[in-house]
C-alpha positions, 0 to 999 in steps of 0.5 A: 499500499505504502509503495503505490502511494508514493509511485502515485505521488511520483507521477503526480509531481512528474505531471506537474509543469514547473515554470519559471519566475522570468517566464511568469506574465506581468499582467494577467489577462483582460477578459472579453468584454461581450454585449449582451441585449437584454431581452423585454420579458414583460408583457406590454399589455401590463405595462400599458395598464401600469401606465394608464393607471398611474396617469389616472391616479395622477389626475385624482390626486390633482383634482383632490388637491384642488377640492381641498384648496378650494375648502381651505379659502372657503372656510378661511373666508368664512372664518374671516368674515365672522370674526369680522362680524364678531368683532363689529358686533362686540364693539357695537356692544362697548359703545355708552349710548347702546344701553338696550342693546347691552341689556338685551345682550345680557338678558340673552345670556341669561336666557340662553345659560337657563335653556342649556340647563333646562333639564337639571336641577334648580341650582344647576339652572342658576348656575348656568344662567348666572355664568352665561349672563356673567359672560355676556355682561363682561363682553358688554362692560369689559373695564367694569368686568376687569375692575370687578375681576380685581376686586374680587381676586384681591378679596379672595387672596386677602380672605384666605390669608385671614383663613390661613393665619386662623387656622395657624393660630388655632393648631399653635394652640391647640395642637402646639405647632405652628403651620409654614410661612404662607407663600403669599407675601404680597398679601401679608403685606397687604393685610399689614397695611391694611392693619396700619391704616386701622390703627392710625385711624383708631 
């Protein structure tokens, strides 16, 4: 077995052609460039169908864009006219000489609040009517509404400060602990200022 393997290896070596280094080519052989045309395998009817479908789709998209632009223009025009009419009505109600239209607007606000809460209880009906009437009155009398809003806000802050100090005194006397400092320093200064004025008057 070993002799047969060695003889086969010797024959294989003899078959190998030895090449010298100086006989090797400097550049590799460039493969030949062969042009081949790509045969169209697609069905021309399918291509025509796809082409017509794309054209019709583009037309539909253009028509939809035109309709959307017209709708946007119509809506914007309506909003502009409505806002202009609203501002004209508000300016009309702001005039001092239009006392009856102001009274009618406030009454209409009260009735509107009563109508939308017609099936609710008496308290909710009253609350809705007062709220809608207050909104209408604030539109008709903006300066007075601003003045009364500031007064009510100041009064609520003042009474909140008084209540907080009262609660702090109760907890200090009964529980033996003191609440943290009230965060609204301006209110404290306002209450202190009013207290100083009362002391001066006394």
